[in-house]
N, C-alpha and C positions, 0 to 999 in steps of 0.2 A: 580647822583651817580658816584663817581670816580672809574675808572677801577683799578683793583688790579695789583700789580707788579708780575713778574714771580715768585719771591721767595715767595711772599704771597700765590699765587695759589698753589705752590708746598707744602708749609706747610699745606694747607688745604687738598690737595689730599692725603697726607700721614698721616694726623691727623684724629681726631674724632670730629664730629659735634653733637651738641645737637638736639634732635628731636623737631619738632614743638609742640605746645600745643595740647591737645586733641581735642578741637573744630576745629582746622585747619586740623588735620588728618581726622576727620569725614567729614569736608567740602570738602576736596579734593576727598574723596571717592564718595560723592554725585555728585560733578562736573564730575568726571570720568564716573559715571553711566549715567548722562545726555548726555555725549558725545557719549555714546555707544547705549543707548536704543532708543531714538527718531530717526525716519528714516531720518529726515532732517539734523540732525547733523552727523549721522553715514555715510551719503553719503560723507562727507568731511573727517571725522576723520579716516575712514576706510583706507585711503591712508597710514597712519602710520602703520597700521596692515599689509598692503601689503608689505611695506618695510621690516618689520620683517619676514614675511612669505617667501618672495623671498630671503632675506638674509640668512635665515635658510637653504634653499635649496642650496644656493651657498657655504656657509661655510662647510656643510657636504660633498658636492661634492668635495671640495678641500681636506678635511680631509681624505676622502676615496680614494684619488688619481685619481679622475676623472678630466678631463680637463674642466675647467669652461670657457665658451665662452662669456657669458654676461648675463645681467639682464635687463629686460624691464618692466617699470611700465606704466600703461595706465590710461587715465582720467576716465574710468568707474570703477576704483579701482581694476581692475584685474592686473595680472602680469605674467611674463614668465621668467623662468631661463633655459638657455640652457647649457648643459654639454654633454660631450661625454666620452665614455668608454664602458665597457661591458654592454650590454643591459639587463643584469640580474645579479643575485648574491647579496651578502650583501651590496655592495657599492651602487647599484642602489636602493635597498629597503630602506636603511637608508636615501639616498638623497630624495627620494619621500616622506618618512615619516616625514622629518624635517620641512616641510612648516607649517602645522597646529599646530605642536608642538612648534614651535619657539616662538611665542608671549607669551604664558603663561609661558614657561620655562625662557624666558628673564625676565618676570615679577617676577618670583620666585627668580631668581638670584639677581634682584634689591632689592627685599624685604629682602633678606639675607644681602646684603651690608648695607642697611638702618638699619637693626637690630643691625649691628655691629658698626653703627655710621659713616660709610664711605659715606656720602652723596655726597661730592664733587667728590670723586673717582668714584662714580656711574655716575655722569654727564659727566665726562671726558671719562669714558669707553664707554658711549653711543656715544659721539662725535667721538671717535676712530673707533667704529664699523660702524658708518655712513660714515666716510671717506673711509673705506674699501669697503663698498657697492657702493659708488659713483664711485670708480675706475672701477667697472665692469658694470656700467649703460651704456646702448647702445641707449638711445633715449632721446630727449630733455625734454619731460614731466617728465620722471623719474629723470633726473638730477636735474630739477627745484624742484621737490618734496623733494628730499634728501637734496639739498642745503638749502632749507627753513627750513626743520626740524632740520638739523644740525646747522644752523645759530642761531635758537632759543635756542637750548641747549647750544651752545657756549656762546651766549650773557648772559644767566643766570649764567653759571659757571664762567664767567670772570668778569661781571659787578655786578651780583646780591649779595645782602647781604646774610648772613647766613640764615636769616629767609626766604628770597625769594628762595634761593636754596633749602631749606628744603621743602617748600610748593610745589615747582615745581617737586622735586624728588618724593615726595609722590603721586602727581597727575599723573605723568608719570607711576609709578609702578602700581598704582590702575588701570589706563587705560589699561595697558598691561594684567593685571590679569583678569579684567572683559571682555575685548574684546577677550580673548582667547577662549571664549565659543560661542559667537554669530556666527562667520563665520562657525563653524561646524554645527550649527542648520540650517543656510542658505544653506549649502551644501546638507544636507539631504533633505531639502524641495525641492531643485532643482532636486535631484535624484528621489524623489518620483513622480515628474511630468515628468520624462523622460529627464531631462536636465543634463548637466555636465557629459556626458558619458566618458570623458577622465580626470575626476577629479583625484586628488592624490589618493583618496580612491579606485577608480576603477582601476587605474594603479597598485596599490599595490595588489588589489585582483587578477589581472591577473598575476602579478609577483610571488605571493606566492600561487596561486591557492586556495584562501580562499574567503569567501564572502566579498564584499566591505563594507557591513554594519558593519562587524567586525572592520574594520579600522575606520569608522566613530565613532563607539562607543568608540574605544580606544582614538581617538582624544578628544572626549567629556569628557571622564574620566580624561585624562591628564589635560585638562582645569579646570575641577572642583577641582581636587586634588591640582593643583598649586594655584588656587584661595583660597581654604581653608587654605593651609599652609602659603601662602603669607599674607593673611589677619591676621592670628594669629601673625605673626612676626610684621606686621605694627601696630597692635592695642595693642600689649603688650610691646613695647619698652619703 
């Protein structure tokens, strides 16, 4: 397949693309579910969710004028975002809350772009966000993970046909929407057994003097709401 010229790519980014056929839309949803549900596949695909999770922390830290020092992604699919500023207040609360909220909200935004027909624009937006995350990565494994993910998205957006781009965009958005729920369930399972005492939910509980379970529930509801709304956009276009 021949690569596209810059002018052709620009025309696609600013234009509207047709949605894949119904069977392809359903097939991408099924593949995304298989990437999230089985433990053996989730061990690898969860790295993508970690990128979105830590990227969410980093983005909100910058938007709330905290100083972002860096992001680290680990081979066990955990991550760490380090920022400095006031140890309390709205900025810190929003930064802590952004992690588990980021994947489903990104999926919802992607579903909205797809519903408007901006499939290529979505792919290039993802590449741009991954470049922004890469700049703040502070370890080799994290850099490799982001480069591979970004490279795949770039290759599809530059070399892929309209049909390939459409299928990949739907698969990516389905994955973000579906995977927005599972990490929250895993978090509560760990908390129930005494693990993750410094999780985002527990930090938020201490910051706001509210039960950490309240934040876990909020993350779960955000994930479900984004999945419901995003699925409606993806299936009715």
